[in-house]
N, C-alpha and C positions, 0 to 999 in steps of 0.2 A: 360793600363784597357782598355778596350772599352766602347765608351760613350754610356748610358743606356738611351730612349727619356723620359722626363715626358710628358703625356699625359693627367692627370687626376689630377683636387686640389682641387675635394669636401672633400679630408680630411680637408682642413678648412689648418689653422694656427699652427703649432704643438711650442711644446716648445723647448727651445733648449737643453733638460736634454735627447731630444730623439733622438738626433744627432749621427748618426753612427749606429743606431738601425733599420739597413735593415733587422732583422730578424720579427720588428714587419709589420703584414699584408698591416699594412693600412701605411704604409712607404712611397710607391711611389707614394702616392694618395696626400702628404703633402707637406706643404710650410714653409720655413722660417719663412717669411714674405709675408705677402696678407695683403699690406694696401689701402686702398679705393678700394675695389675688391667686389665682392659677389659668392663666387662659387657655383654653381648649381648643382643638384643633376645628370646631365649628363657627369660631370666631367670637363666641361671648367671653365671658371670664366669670369666674364663681370662688368668692371665698374659700380662702383657704382653712383646710379642717384644727383645730385645735388638738391642743393635748392632753392627754388623760394619764392620772399617776396611777400605775401597776402592780410596782412592787417595787421596793426600797433595795438598792445598789446595798451589794456586801458590804463596802468598807467605807458607805456612808458618813460624813458629807464630802469623802473624797474625791476627787474627778475620776470621769470615767471618757470611754470614747465607745459610741455606738457604731456598729459596722454592721450592713446590713449581709445576708448569706441566702442570695435567691436561689432558690434550688430549681423551681419551674416557676411558669405562670400561674400557679395553684397555689403552692408552696415555699414560702419564705420564712426565715428565723432572721431575729435582731439580735445582733453578739454584744452582748458587754464588756469591752474589754475593759478592765482593773488592772491592777498594781498584782501583777503575778499569780491572774488569774482571766477567766474567759468562762460567762454564764451568756444561757440563750433562754431568748422569748418566742412564744409563736402564738398567733392567732388569740392578741390582745392578752396574754398571761403569762407567766416565766414558766418556760419549760419545766416538767418533773419526772423524776424516773420513776420506777415500779415501786418505789419505797416512799414515795411523794415529797423527796427531798430533791432543790434544785439543782440540775444538771451542771454540770461544773468540770473545767479540765484545768489542770496548770498550765501556768503560760509564764515564760521568761520574760517577759518586758514590764519594764516598771513602769508606775503611773508617768513619771516626767519625760517618757520617753515614745508615750504613746503620739502624741500629734506628729512624729515624724514615720509612723509606719503608714506601709503602703502593701497595697493587694491586688488583689484579683484573680475571679475565680470562673470555673467553667462546671456548670454538673454542681457533683457533690465534695466538690476540693475547691480551695481556697489556697493560694499561693500568700506568703506574707514576707517582706522582704523589712530589715532595716539595718544600717551603716553601723551598727553596733551590735548586734547579734545573729546567730548562722539563720538563714533561712528556714522557714518553717513551711510547715503544710496540715491546713486544719481540715480533716473530712469530716462529713455525714457519715458513719456509718450502720446507724440505725435510725427509724423516725423521730428517737430518743437520746440518741447518744451520738457523740461528738469524741474525737481524737484528735491530739494536737501532736506535733513531730518533727524534729530535723530532718530536713532532705538530705538525701543520700545522694550525691552525685556520683556516677562512675565512668562518664564518657565526657566529663566538661561543664559548662562553658568553660573555653580558657582563655586567655589573654593574649597578646600578639608575641610571638615568639621573640625573646631577651633579644636575640643576635639582628631581626629585623627589626626592632622596636628603638631598640637604645645603642645597637652594636656595638657593645659592651664587651665583644670577644670572647664571653665566659662560656666554656662548656661544660655539660654534666655529664657523668657515668654511672651506669646504674651497675649494681656487681652482681647483680643477674637478670638472665632475659628468659626465662620460660614463665609460661603462664601462670597467673596466680602464688607466684615464688615471693615468698620475700626476702629483701635485701634493703643494701645500704645506697642512697642519692647523693655523688658526691661534685660539689663544686669545684672547680679552677680556680675560681677567689671567693671573696668571702660576697656570700647571697643570700640563704636565709635569715630568717626574722623570726621572733616569736610567733607571730604570727598567723606562720607558714604550716604550725602543728594542725596537721589533719588535712592540708589542702593538696590538691589535685596536680600533678605534673604532667607533660606530656612530653616525651622524650623524641626529636624527630633526629635522621640523617640523611645525607646526601645519596641519591640513587647515583648508582657506580656505574659509568658507562660499560658497556658489554658489546665488544665485535663478533662477529661470525662472517668468515668468508668462504669461497667454492670456486674452483676453477675446475670448468668445464662441467656436462650437463650431470644434475643430479640434485640432491636435497642436502644444505646445509642443516647445521645443530637448528635446534632451537633454545628461544631465550626466553626465561620464564619473566613475565612483567607484573606488576600488581600496582592499581592505582593509576595517575596520569602519567601518560610518558608521550617520547618524540621517535618515531621512526624512522629513519635517513637511509639512503643506497648512495652509491659511489660509482662512478665508472658507468658504461654499455653495457647494459645484459637484456633478456628476454625470458620471461620466467611468468611465474604466479606466486605471489606473496599471499599466506594463509595467518588467519589471526583468528586461533582458538579460544573457546569463550568458554571459562568455569560457569557452570552453574550458579555454585554456592556464591562465589565473590565478582561476578559480574565483569566488567572490562570497560575502561575507558581510554581512547591516548588518541594521535591521529598518525595518519601518514602520508609520505613526502617522497618524490621521484618515481613512483613504482608503475610500472606499466602496466600492471593489473591488480586488482585486489578482490578478494573471495573474504566475506564470511562466514565459516562453517560454523 
């Protein structure tokens, strides 16, 4: 058998399950073992860079978790999440404030919970979630300052309505209806738990059926609608159905059985 040179490694490390699968297009650019090497898009592979001691962790030898904070293609930080604190590194050194002290923010996360911490970031904001803590937001406020605060939710997200999810028949009544008013939310059965403190609840109610009639020529009364609705007609008639739109609220709906539809 002729020896075939392998000159490309950018397929990376392949599973042993693909051994002898020469019919796979990337087979000739893969490796069974690629350890401490980085495959490059050009086909070659280079050694993985080594590590460098930059600064001792605040609570060393206690463990930490390092999470990258990438602001742009040219500006990136490394976050040192430790027991109830976060420190930052930039350009191969610990980030210092104007008084030459390490930049640090107070964190609610205990060191034992850090492995389960999840994160996502866009621009100068990183969102942090953990099943045992409120959702947090880490923000880069200036080039040398960060802030960590609990996320304040005002419009959800909400879980599926209880009457749809579990069909428990529980209803809730609020003592106030005015915007920004403070009142009491009362459930028709035991529903609330200690973990509901500070949670958001969304109240919904069915839309009532509204009917207008008209005998002879003329214009019927108007029906105010909001949100999704269905408009149906009955009988035999000739005329124009008019749907007027509020510029601030918009409109969304459907019409049935109309002879003519005109949007104004």
